[in-house]
N, CA, C, O and the ligand as a Tripos MOL2 file, in Angstrom:
@<TRIPOS>MOLECULE
protein
  265   263    67     0     0
PROTEIN
NO_CHARGES

@<TRIPOS>ATOM
      1 N         -39.0170   -4.4160   -7.8590 N.3       1 MET1
      2 CA        -39.3150   -2.9120   -7.9030 C.3       1 MET1
      3 C         -38.9420   -2.2780   -6.6190 C.2       1 MET1
      4 O         -38.6970   -1.0720   -6.6220 O.2       1 MET1
      5 N         -38.8740   -2.9480   -5.5390 N.am      2 SER2
      6 CA        -38.5610   -2.3460   -4.2950 C.3       2 SER2
      7 C         -37.1560   -2.1140   -3.9510 C.2       2 SER2
      8 O         -36.8070   -1.4240   -2.9930 O.2       2 SER2
      9 N         -36.3010   -2.7520   -4.8160 N.am      3 HIS3
     10 CA        -34.8090   -2.6630   -4.5560 C.3       3 HIS3
     11 C         -34.2220   -1.6410   -5.4660 C.2       3 HIS3
     12 O         -33.9080   -1.9340   -6.6200 O.2       3 HIS3
     13 N         -34.0620   -0.3990   -4.9530 N.am      4 VAL4
     14 CA        -33.3850    0.6220   -5.7070 C.3       4 VAL4
     15 C         -31.9370    0.7460   -5.3170 C.2       4 VAL4
     16 O         -31.6580    0.8850   -4.1260 O.2       4 VAL4
     17 N         -31.0400    0.7070   -6.1910 N.am      5 PRO5
     18 CA        -29.6490    0.8090   -5.8440 C.3       5 PRO5
     19 C         -29.3350    2.1870   -5.0700 C.2       5 PRO5
     20 O         -29.9120    3.2340   -5.3620 O.2       5 PRO5
     21 N         -28.4480    2.0960   -4.1430 N.am      6 THR6
     22 CA        -28.0820    3.3470   -3.4960 C.3       6 THR6
     23 C         -27.3710    4.3230   -4.4500 C.2       6 THR6
     24 O         -27.5600    5.5390   -4.3940 O.2       6 THR6
     25 N         -26.5650    3.7450   -5.3060 N.am      7 PHE7
     26 CA        -25.8550    4.5390   -6.2460 C.3       7 PHE7
     27 C         -26.3850    4.2730   -7.6780 C.2       7 PHE7
     28 O         -26.7530    3.1380   -7.9820 O.2       7 PHE7
     29 N         -26.4290    5.2510   -8.5210 N.am      8 PRO8
     30 CA        -26.7700    4.9650   -9.8420 C.3       8 PRO8
     31 C         -25.4870    4.4480  -10.6900 C.2       8 PRO8
     32 O         -24.8330    5.1460  -11.4650 O.2       8 PRO8
     33 N         -25.2760    3.1780  -10.4060 N.am      9 VAL9
     34 CA        -24.0990    2.5890  -10.9250 C.3       9 VAL9
     35 C         -24.2290    2.3830  -12.4490 C.2       9 VAL9
     36 O         -25.1710    1.7680  -12.9480 O.2       9 VAL9
     37 N         -23.1590    2.9700  -13.2020 N.am     10 THR10
     38 CA        -23.2310    2.8450  -14.5610 C.3      10 THR10
     39 C         -22.5630    1.5520  -15.1420 C.2      10 THR10
     40 O         -22.9100    1.0860  -16.2280 O.2      10 THR10
     41 N         -21.6250    1.0230  -14.3890 N.am     11 GLU11
     42 CA        -20.8830   -0.0840  -14.8390 C.3      11 GLU11
     43 C         -20.0940   -0.6610  -13.7630 C.2      11 GLU11
     44 O         -19.6380    0.0790  -12.8910 O.2      11 GLU11
     45 N         -19.8800   -1.9880  -13.7430 N.am     12 THR12
     46 CA        -19.1810   -2.6010  -12.6320 C.3      12 THR12
     47 C         -17.9570   -3.3120  -13.2260 C.2      12 THR12
     48 O         -18.0070   -4.0530  -14.2080 O.2      12 THR12
     49 N         -16.8790   -3.0170  -12.5440 N.am     13 LEU13
     50 CA        -15.5370   -3.5190  -12.9650 C.3      13 LEU13
     51 C         -14.9020   -4.2460  -11.8060 C.2      13 LEU13
     52 O         -15.0770   -3.8710  -10.6460 O.2      13 LEU13
     53 N         -14.1640   -5.2890  -12.1290 N.am     14 SER14
     54 CA        -13.3830   -6.0240  -11.1590 C.3      14 SER14
     55 C         -12.0300   -5.5620  -11.0660 C.2      14 SER14
     56 O         -11.4170   -5.1430  -12.0480 O.2      14 SER14
     57 N         -11.5070   -5.6320   -9.8190 N.am     15 SER15
     58 CA        -10.1420   -5.1400   -9.5060 C.3      15 SER15
     59 C          -9.3230   -6.1360   -8.7200 C.2      15 SER15
     60 O          -9.8120   -6.6590   -7.7190 O.2      15 SER15
     61 N          -8.0880   -6.4250   -9.1310 N.am     16 ASP16
     62 CA         -7.2790   -7.3190   -8.3900 C.3      16 ASP16
     63 C          -6.5720   -6.6090   -7.2930 C.2      16 ASP16
     64 O          -5.8120   -7.2350   -6.5540 O.2      16 ASP16
     65 N          -6.7800   -5.3410   -7.1480 N.am     17 SER17
     66 CA         -6.1210   -4.5400   -6.0760 C.3      17 SER17
     67 C          -7.2520   -3.6870   -5.3660 C.2      17 SER17
     68 O          -8.2680   -3.2970   -5.9410 O.2      17 SER17
     69 N          -6.9500   -3.4570   -4.0820 N.am     18 LEU18
     70 CA         -7.8240   -2.6690   -3.3190 C.3      18 LEU18
     71 C          -7.7330   -1.1980   -3.6530 C.2      18 LEU18
     72 O          -8.6210   -0.4110   -3.3260 O.2      18 LEU18
     73 N          -6.6090   -0.8290   -4.3330 N.am     19 ASP19
     74 CA         -6.3680    0.5620   -4.8170 C.3      19 ASP19
     75 C          -6.6860    0.6150   -6.3040 C.2      19 ASP19
     76 O          -6.0970   -0.1320   -7.0850 O.2      19 ASP19
     77 N          -7.5720    1.4490   -6.6940 N.am     20 VAL20
     78 CA         -7.8410    1.5540   -8.1070 C.3      20 VAL20
     79 C          -7.6920    3.0380   -8.5440 C.2      20 VAL20
     80 O          -7.8450    3.9650   -7.7490 O.2      20 VAL20
     81 N          -7.4070    3.1940   -9.7490 N.am     21 ALA21
     82 CA         -7.3700    4.4860  -10.3480 C.3      21 ALA21
     83 C          -8.4230    4.5330  -11.4470 C.2      21 ALA21
     84 O          -8.5010    3.6860  -12.3370 O.2      21 ALA21
     85 N          -9.2250    5.5830  -11.3200 N.am     22 CYS22
     86 CA        -10.3470    5.7420  -12.3190 C.3      22 CYS22
     87 C         -10.2660    7.0940  -13.0400 C.2      22 CYS22
     88 O         -10.1750    8.1740  -12.4550 O.2      22 CYS22
     89 N         -10.3050    6.9360  -14.2790 N.am     23 ASP23
     90 CA        -10.3760    8.2640  -15.1310 C.3      23 ASP23
     91 C         -11.5980    8.3570  -16.0060 C.2      23 ASP23
     92 O         -11.6580    9.1510  -16.9450 O.2      23 ASP23
     93 N         -12.6260    7.4830  -15.6660 N.am     24 GLY24
     94 CA        -13.8030    7.5400  -16.4430 C.3      24 GLY24
     95 C         -13.9080    6.7440  -17.7070 C.2      24 GLY24
     96 O         -14.9640    6.4980  -18.2900 O.2      24 GLY24
     97 N         -12.5990    6.3300  -18.1050 N.am     25 GLY25
     98 CA        -12.6330    5.4830  -19.3420 C.3      25 GLY25
     99 C         -12.8910    6.3020  -20.5400 C.2      25 GLY25
    100 O         -12.7810    7.5280  -20.5530 O.2      25 GLY25
    101 N         -13.2660    5.5200  -21.6220 N.am     26 ASP26
    102 CA        -13.5670    6.1060  -22.8860 C.3      26 ASP26
    103 C         -14.9850    6.6790  -22.9650 C.2      26 ASP26
    104 O         -15.8440    6.3390  -22.1510 O.2      26 ASP26
    105 N         -15.2160    7.5210  -23.9180 N.am     27 GLY27
    106 CA        -16.5230    7.9960  -24.0840 C.3      27 GLY27
    107 C         -16.6670    9.3750  -23.3890 C.2      27 GLY27
    108 O         -15.6670   10.0080  -23.0510 O.2      27 GLY27
    109 N         -17.8710    9.8110  -23.1900 N.am     28 GLY28
    110 CA        -18.1290   11.1420  -22.6760 C.3      28 GLY28
    111 C         -17.9440   11.3100  -21.1430 C.2      28 GLY28
    112 O         -17.9730   12.4270  -20.6260 O.2      28 GLY28
    113 N         -17.7610   10.2100  -20.4580 N.am     29 LEU29
    114 CA        -17.7570   10.2340  -18.9680 C.3      29 LEU29
    115 C         -16.3840   10.4660  -18.3840 C.2      29 LEU29
    116 O         -16.2260   10.4250  -17.1640 O.2      29 LEU29
    117 N         -15.3910   10.7060  -19.2080 N.am     30 GLY30
    118 CA        -13.9890   10.8510  -18.7040 C.3      30 GLY30
    119 C         -13.8270   12.0340  -17.6920 C.2      30 GLY30
    120 O         -14.4790   13.0740  -17.7810 O.2      30 GLY30
    121 N         -12.9230   11.7860  -16.7500 N.am     31 HIS31
    122 CA        -12.7110   12.7900  -15.7680 C.3      31 HIS31
    123 C         -11.1670   12.7020  -15.2300 C.2      31 HIS31
    124 O         -10.5540   11.6550  -15.4390 O.2      31 HIS31
    125 N         -10.6150   13.6320  -14.6380 N.am     32 PRO32
    126 CA         -9.3250   13.5420  -14.1450 C.3      32 PRO32
    127 C          -9.1270   12.2440  -13.3120 C.2      32 PRO32
    128 O         -10.0440   11.7910  -12.6280 O.2      32 PRO32
    129 N          -7.9660   11.6900  -13.3850 N.am     33 THR33
    130 CA         -7.6590   10.4130  -12.7210 C.3      33 THR33
    131 C          -7.8810   10.6970  -11.1860 C.2      33 THR33
    132 O          -7.3710   11.6610  -10.6150 O.2      33 THR33
    133 N          -8.6740    9.7890  -10.5880 N.am     34 VAL34
    134 CA         -8.8180    9.7540   -9.1520 C.3      34 VAL34
    135 C          -8.3880    8.4040   -8.6130 C.2      34 VAL34
    136 O          -8.5730    7.3790   -9.2690 O.2      34 VAL34
    137 N          -7.8330    8.4020   -7.4600 N.am     35 TYR35
    138 CA         -7.5300    7.1110   -6.7460 C.3      35 TYR35
    139 C          -8.4570    6.7780   -5.7040 C.2      35 TYR35
    140 O          -8.7020    7.5780   -4.8010 O.2      35 TYR35
    141 N          -9.0280    5.5580   -5.7780 N.am     36 LEU36
    142 CA        -10.0610    5.0620   -4.8510 C.3      36 LEU36
    143 C          -9.5770    3.8690   -4.1710 C.2      36 LEU36
    144 O          -8.8510    3.0500   -4.7360 O.2      36 LEU36
    145 N          -9.9910    3.7530   -2.8960 N.am     37 HIS37
    146 CA         -9.5590    2.6080   -2.0750 C.3      37 HIS37
    147 C         -10.8820    1.7940   -1.7830 C.2      37 HIS37
    148 O         -11.9160    2.2780   -1.3230 O.2      37 HIS37
    149 N         -10.6800    0.5360   -2.1120 N.am     38 ILE38
    150 CA        -11.8140   -0.3600   -1.7940 C.3      38 ILE38
    151 C         -11.7280   -0.8250   -0.3360 C.2      38 ILE38
    152 O         -10.6990   -1.3610    0.0740 O.2      38 ILE38
    153 N         -12.7920   -0.6280    0.4520 N.am     39 LYS39
    154 CA        -12.7560   -1.1260    1.8160 C.3      39 LYS39
    155 C         -13.0730   -2.5980    1.8140 C.2      39 LYS39
    156 O         -14.0710   -3.0520    1.2540 O.2      39 LYS39
    157 N         -12.1670   -3.3450    2.4760 N.am     40 PRO40
    158 CA        -12.2940   -4.7690    2.6320 C.3      40 PRO40
    159 C         -13.7200   -5.1430    3.2400 C.2      40 PRO40
    160 O         -14.2780   -6.2020    2.9520 O.2      40 PRO40
    161 N         -14.2140   -4.2890    4.0180 N.am     41 GLU41
    162 CA        -15.5180   -4.5710    4.6730 C.3      41 GLU41
    163 C         -16.6280   -4.7340    3.7610 C.2      41 GLU41
    164 O         -17.4610   -5.6310    3.8890 O.2      41 GLU41
    165 N         -16.6420   -3.8290    2.7960 N.am     42 THR42
    166 CA        -17.6370   -3.7100    1.6830 C.3      42 THR42
    167 C         -17.2950   -4.5460    0.4310 C.2      42 THR42
    168 O         -18.1450   -5.1240   -0.2450 O.2      42 THR42
    169 N         -15.9750   -4.5540    0.1890 N.am     43 GLY43
    170 CA        -15.5350   -5.1890   -1.0590 C.3      43 GLY43
    171 C         -15.7150   -4.4420   -2.3230 C.2      43 GLY43
    172 O         -15.4490   -5.0170   -3.3790 O.2      43 GLY43
    173 N         -16.1590   -3.1560   -2.3260 N.am     44 TYR44
    174 CA        -16.3280   -2.4200   -3.4420 C.3      44 TYR44
    175 C         -16.1940   -0.9240   -3.2160 C.2      44 TYR44
    176 O         -16.2660   -0.4910   -2.0660 O.2      44 TYR44
    177 N         -16.0090   -0.1330   -4.2190 N.am     45 VAL45
    178 CA        -16.0560    1.3760   -4.1320 C.3      45 VAL45
    179 C         -16.7300    1.8030   -5.3610 C.2      45 VAL45
    180 O         -16.6400    1.1730   -6.4150 O.2      45 VAL45
    181 N         -17.4770    2.9920   -5.1990 N.am     46 VAL46
    182 CA        -18.0960    3.5410   -6.4280 C.3      46 VAL46
    183 C         -17.3690    4.8680   -6.6180 C.2      46 VAL46
    184 O         -17.1490    5.6070   -5.6590 O.2      46 VAL46
    185 N         -16.9940    5.1660   -7.8770 N.am     47 CYS47
    186 CA        -16.4090    6.3040   -8.2390 C.3      47 CYS47
    187 C         -17.4570    7.4170   -8.1610 C.2      47 CYS47
    188 O         -18.5420    7.3570   -8.7380 O.2      47 CYS47
    189 N         -16.9960    8.5600   -7.3100 N.am     48 PRO48
    190 CA        -17.9530    9.6250   -7.2200 C.3      48 PRO48
    191 C         -18.1090   10.5100   -8.4310 C.2      48 PRO48
    192 O         -18.9930   11.3660   -8.4650 O.2      48 PRO48
    193 N         -17.2640   10.3180   -9.4290 N.am     49 TYR49
    194 CA        -17.2840   11.1340  -10.6060 C.3      49 TYR49
    195 C         -18.1700   10.4600  -11.7580 C.2      49 TYR49
    196 O         -19.0110   11.1050  -12.3850 O.2      49 TYR49
    197 N         -17.9260    9.2160  -11.9600 N.am     50 CYS50
    198 CA        -18.6680    8.6000  -13.0440 C.3      50 CYS50
    199 C         -19.5010    7.4010  -12.6340 C.2      50 CYS50
    200 O         -20.0480    6.6950  -13.4810 O.2      50 CYS50
    201 N         -19.5940    7.1790  -11.3570 N.am     51 SER51
    202 CA        -20.4310    6.1880  -10.7870 C.3      51 SER51
    203 C         -20.0860    4.7520  -11.2290 C.2      51 SER51
    204 O         -20.9570    3.8840  -11.1680 O.2      51 SER51
    205 N         -18.8900    4.4820  -11.6540 N.am     52 ARG52
    206 CA        -18.5170    3.2090  -11.8910 C.3      52 ARG52
    207 C         -18.2850    2.4870  -10.6650 C.2      52 ARG52
    208 O         -17.7890    3.0800   -9.7080 O.2      52 ARG52
    209 N         -18.6120    1.1940  -10.5930 N.am     53 LYS53
    210 CA        -18.3930    0.4040   -9.3720 C.3      53 LYS53
    211 C         -17.2250   -0.5730   -9.5300 C.2      53 LYS53
    212 O         -17.1660   -1.3890  -10.4490 O.2      53 LYS53
    213 N         -16.3390   -0.4430   -8.6110 N.am     54 TYR54
    214 CA        -15.1370   -1.3800   -8.6730 C.3      54 TYR54
    215 C         -15.3690   -2.3350   -7.5880 C.2      54 TYR54
    216 O         -15.5560   -1.9340   -6.4400 O.2      54 TYR54
    217 N         -15.3670   -3.6040   -7.8980 N.am     55 GLU55
    218 CA        -15.4530   -4.6680   -6.9740 C.3      55 GLU55
    219 C         -14.1560   -5.3910   -6.8700 C.2      55 GLU55
    220 O         -13.5480   -5.7910   -7.8620 O.2      55 GLU55
    221 N         -13.7430   -5.5520   -5.6320 N.am     56 ALA56
    222 CA        -12.5510   -6.3840   -5.3300 C.3      56 ALA56
    223 C         -12.6980   -7.7680   -5.6520 C.2      56 ALA56
    224 O         -13.7210   -8.3450   -5.2820 O.2      56 ALA56
    225 N         -11.7810   -8.4050   -6.3170 N.am     57 THR57
    226 CA        -11.7870   -9.7940   -6.4930 C.3      57 THR57
    227 C         -11.3340  -10.5940   -5.1970 C.2      57 THR57
    228 O         -10.7530  -10.0000   -4.2890 O.2      57 THR57
    229 N         -11.5970  -11.8870   -5.1300 N.am     58 GLU58
    230 CA        -11.1430  -12.6800   -4.0010 C.3      58 GLU58
    231 C          -9.6580  -12.4560   -3.8540 C.2      58 GLU58
    232 O          -9.1250  -12.3740   -2.7470 O.2      58 GLU58
    233 N          -8.9730  -12.3530   -5.0410 N.am     59 LYS59
    234 CA         -7.4960  -12.2920   -4.9230 C.3      59 LYS59
    235 C          -7.0900  -10.9690   -4.2340 C.2      59 LYS59
    236 O          -6.1350  -10.9480   -3.4570 O.2      59 LYS59
    237 N          -7.7890   -9.9040   -4.5070 N.am     60 ALA60
    238 CA         -7.4530   -8.6600   -3.8950 C.3      60 ALA60
    239 C          -7.7370   -8.6740   -2.3770 C.2      60 ALA60
    240 O          -6.9940   -8.1350   -1.5560 O.2      60 ALA60
    241 N          -8.8820   -9.3390   -2.0680 N.am     61 LEU61
    242 CA         -9.2850   -9.2900   -0.6680 C.3      61 LEU61
    243 C          -8.3560  -10.2420    0.1190 C.2      61 LEU61
    244 O          -8.1840  -10.0640    1.3250 O.2      61 LEU61
    245 N          -7.7730  -11.2210   -0.5300 N.am     62 SER62
    246 CA         -6.8810  -12.1340    0.1290 C.3      62 SER62
    247 C          -5.6170  -11.4760    0.5280 C.2      62 SER62
    248 O          -4.9350  -11.9700    1.4270 O.2      62 SER62
    249 N          -5.2490  -10.3600   -0.1010 N.am     63 HIS63
    250 CA         -4.0150   -9.6380    0.1930 C.3      63 HIS63
    251 C          -4.0720   -8.7490    1.3350 C.2      63 HIS63
    252 O          -3.0800   -8.1210    1.7070 O.2      63 HIS63
    253 N          -5.3200   -8.6660    1.9620 N.am     64 THR64
    254 CA         -5.5490   -7.7410    3.1660 C.3      64 THR64
    255 C          -4.8550   -8.3740    4.4410 C.2      64 THR64
    256 O          -4.5950   -7.7020    5.4400 O.2      64 THR64
    257 N          -4.5880   -9.6720    4.3260 N.am     65 GLY65
    258 CA         -3.9160  -10.3750    5.4440 C.3      65 GLY65
    259 C          -4.6720  -10.3860    6.7480 C.2      65 GLY65
    260 O          -4.2940   -9.6980    7.6960 O.2      65 GLY65
    261 N          -5.7120  -11.1420    6.8040 N.am     66 HIS66
    262 CA         -6.4190  -11.2240    7.9880 C.3      66 HIS66
    263 C          -5.7410  -11.9900    9.1220 C.2      66 HIS66
    264 O          -6.3050  -12.1090   10.2100 O.2      66 HIS66
    265 ZN        -14.5650    7.4840  -12.3410 Zn       67 ZN67
@<TRIPOS>BOND
     1     1     2 1
     2     2     3 1
     3     3     4 2
     4     3     5 am
     5     5     6 1
     6     6     7 1
     7     7     8 2
     8     7     9 am
     9     9    10 1
    10    10    11 1
    11    11    12 2
    12    11    13 am
    13    13    14 1
    14    14    15 1
    15    15    16 2
    16    15    17 am
    17    17    18 1
    18    18    19 1
    19    19    20 2
    20    19    21 am
    21    21    22 1
    22    22    23 1
    23    23    24 2
    24    23    25 am
    25    25    26 1
    26    26    27 1
    27    27    28 2
    28    27    29 am
    29    29    30 1
    30    30    31 1
    31    31    32 2
    32    31    33 am
    33    33    34 1
    34    34    35 1
    35    35    36 2
    36    35    37 am
    37    37    38 1
    38    38    39 1
    39    39    40 2
    40    39    41 am
    41    41    42 1
    42    42    43 1
    43    43    44 2
    44    43    45 am
    45    45    46 1
    46    46    47 1
    47    47    48 2
    48    47    49 am
    49    49    50 1
    50    50    51 1
    51    51    52 2
    52    51    53 am
    53    53    54 1
    54    54    55 1
    55    55    56 2
    56    55    57 am
    57    57    58 1
    58    58    59 1
    59    59    60 2
    60    59    61 am
    61    61    62 1
    62    62    63 1
    63    63    64 2
    64    63    65 am
    65    65    66 1
    66    66    67 1
    67    67    68 2
    68    67    69 am
    69    69    70 1
    70    70    71 1
    71    71    72 2
    72    71    73 am
    73    73    74 1
    74    74    75 1
    75    75    76 2
    76    75    77 am
    77    77    78 1
    78    78    79 1
    79    79    80 2
    80    79    81 am
    81    81    82 1
    82    82    83 1
    83    83    84 2
    84    83    85 am
    85    85    86 1
    86    86    87 1
    87    87    88 2
    88    87    89 am
    89    89    90 1
    90    90    91 1
    91    91    92 2
    92    91    93 am
    93    93    94 1
    94    94    95 1
    95    95    96 2
    96    95    97 am
    97    97    98 1
    98    98    99 1
    99    99   100 2
   100    99   101 am
   101   101   102 1
   102   102   103 1
   103   103   104 2
   104   103   105 am
   105   105   106 1
   106   106   107 1
   107   107   108 2
   108   107   109 am
   109   109   110 1
   110   110   111 1
   111   111   112 2
   112   111   113 am
   113   113   114 1
   114   114   115 1
   115   115   116 2
   116   115   117 am
   117   117   118 1
   118   118   119 1
   119   119   120 2
   120   119   121 am
   121   121   122 1
   122   122   123 1
   123   123   124 2
   124   123   125 am
   125   125   126 1
   126   126   127 1
   127   127   128 2
   128   127   129 am
   129   129   130 1
   130   130   131 1
   131   131   132 2
   132   131   133 am
   133   133   134 1
   134   134   135 1
   135   135   136 2
   136   135   137 am
   137   137   138 1
   138   138   139 1
   139   139   140 2
   140   139   141 am
   141   141   142 1
   142   142   143 1
   143   143   144 2
   144   143   145 am
   145   145   146 1
   146   146   147 1
   147   147   148 2
   148   147   149 am
   149   149   150 1
   150   150   151 1
   151   151   152 2
   152   151   153 am
   153   153   154 1
   154   154   155 1
   155   155   156 2
   156   155   157 am
   157   157   158 1
   158   158   159 1
   159   159   160 2
   160   159   161 am
   161   161   162 1
   162   162   163 1
   163   163   164 2
   164   163   165 am
   165   165   166 1
   166   166   167 1
   167   167   168 2
   168   167   169 am
   169   169   170 1
   170   170   171 1
   171   171   172 2
   172   171   173 am
   173   173   174 1
   174   174   175 1
   175   175   176 2
   176   175   177 am
   177   177   178 1
   178   178   179 1
   179   179   180 2
   180   179   181 am
   181   181   182 1
   182   182   183 1
   183   183   184 2
   184   183   185 am
   185   185   186 1
   186   186   187 1
   187   187   188 2
   188   187   189 am
   189   189   190 1
   190   190   191 1
   191   191   192 2
   192   191   193 am
   193   193   194 1
   194   194   195 1
   195   195   196 2
   196   195   197 am
   197   197   198 1
   198   198   199 1
   199   199   200 2
   200   199   201 am
   201   201   202 1
   202   202   203 1
   203   203   204 2
   204   203   205 am
   205   205   206 1
   206   206   207 1
   207   207   208 2
   208   207   209 am
   209   209   210 1
   210   210   211 1
   211   211   212 2
   212   211   213 am
   213   213   214 1
   214   214   215 1
   215   215   216 2
   216   215   217 am
   217   217   218 1
   218   218   219 1
   219   219   220 2
   220   219   221 am
   221   221   222 1
   222   222   223 1
   223   223   224 2
   224   223   225 am
   225   225   226 1
   226   226   227 1
   227   227   228 2
   228   227   229 am
   229   229   230 1
   230   230   231 1
   231   231   232 2
   232   231   233 am
   233   233   234 1
   234   234   235 1
   235   235   236 2
   236   235   237 am
   237   237   238 1
   238   238   239 1
   239   239   240 2
   240   239   241 am
   241   241   242 1
   242   242   243 1
   243   243   244 2
   244   243   245 am
   245   245   246 1
   246   246   247 1
   247   247   248 2
   248   247   249 am
   249   249   250 1
   250   250   251 1
   251   251   252 2
   252   251   253 am
   253   253   254 1
   254   254   255 1
   255   255   256 2
   256   255   257 am
   257   257   258 1
   258   258   259 1
   259   259   260 2
   260   259   261 am
   261   261   262 1
   262   262   263 1
   263   263   264 2
@<TRIPOS>SUBSTRUCTURE
     1 MET1         2 RESIDUE 1 A MET
     2 SER2         6 RESIDUE 1 A SER
     3 HIS3        10 RESIDUE 1 A HIS
     4 VAL4        14 RESIDUE 1 A VAL
     5 PRO5        18 RESIDUE 1 A PRO
     6 THR6        22 RESIDUE 1 A THR
     7 PHE7        26 RESIDUE 1 A PHE
     8 PRO8        30 RESIDUE 1 A PRO
     9 VAL9        34 RESIDUE 1 A VAL
    10 THR10       38 RESIDUE 1 A THR
    11 GLU11       42 RESIDUE 1 A GLU
    12 THR12       46 RESIDUE 1 A THR
    13 LEU13       50 RESIDUE 1 A LEU
    14 SER14       54 RESIDUE 1 A SER
    15 SER15       58 RESIDUE 1 A SER
    16 ASP16       62 RESIDUE 1 A ASP
    17 SER17       66 RESIDUE 1 A SER
    18 LEU18       70 RESIDUE 1 A LEU
    19 ASP19       74 RESIDUE 1 A ASP
    20 VAL20       78 RESIDUE 1 A VAL
    21 ALA21       82 RESIDUE 1 A ALA
    22 CYS22       86 RESIDUE 1 A CYS
    23 ASP23       90 RESIDUE 1 A ASP
    24 GLY24       94 RESIDUE 1 A GLY
    25 GLY25       98 RESIDUE 1 A GLY
    26 ASP26      102 RESIDUE 1 A ASP
    27 GLY27      106 RESIDUE 1 A GLY
    28 GLY28      110 RESIDUE 1 A GLY
    29 LEU29      114 RESIDUE 1 A LEU
    30 GLY30      118 RESIDUE 1 A GLY
    31 HIS31      122 RESIDUE 1 A HIS
    32 PRO32      126 RESIDUE 1 A PRO
    33 THR33      130 RESIDUE 1 A THR
    34 VAL34      134 RESIDUE 1 A VAL
    35 TYR35      138 RESIDUE 1 A TYR
    36 LEU36      142 RESIDUE 1 A LEU
    37 HIS37      146 RESIDUE 1 A HIS
    38 ILE38      150 RESIDUE 1 A ILE
    39 LYS39      154 RESIDUE 1 A LYS
    40 PRO40      158 RESIDUE 1 A PRO
    41 GLU41      162 RESIDUE 1 A GLU
    42 THR42      166 RESIDUE 1 A THR
    43 GLY43      170 RESIDUE 1 A GLY
    44 TYR44      174 RESIDUE 1 A TYR
    45 VAL45      178 RESIDUE 1 A VAL
    46 VAL46      182 RESIDUE 1 A VAL
    47 CYS47      186 RESIDUE 1 A CYS
    48 PRO48      190 RESIDUE 1 A PRO
    49 TYR49      194 RESIDUE 1 A TYR
    50 CYS50      198 RESIDUE 1 A CYS
    51 SER51      202 RESIDUE 1 A SER
    52 ARG52      206 RESIDUE 1 A ARG
    53 LYS53      210 RESIDUE 1 A LYS
    54 TYR54      214 RESIDUE 1 A TYR
    55 GLU55      218 RESIDUE 1 A GLU
    56 ALA56      222 RESIDUE 1 A ALA
    57 THR57      226 RESIDUE 1 A THR
    58 GLU58      230 RESIDUE 1 A GLU
    59 LYS59      234 RESIDUE 1 A LYS
    60 ALA60      238 RESIDUE 1 A ALA
    61 LEU61      242 RESIDUE 1 A LEU
    62 SER62      246 RESIDUE 1 A SER
    63 HIS63      250 RESIDUE 1 A HIS
    64 THR64      254 RESIDUE 1 A THR
    65 GLY65      258 RESIDUE 1 A GLY
    66 HIS66      262 RESIDUE 1 A HIS
    67 ZN67       265 GROUP 0 **** ****
């Protein structure tokens, strides 16, 4: 009960790239396409329009070339 998410995440998706394009998908949550960048430090980004959470896969993170 004490762990309230920072964002009201509606859905979590995996991405093989650190750059993702979100248009809200099907249904009533659609919005103009926006491009989001996943920060390697956090490994995810939340779309400010539809609150979908995009999580980078290990494959995506391995491309950052540490
Ligand atoms: Zn979105």
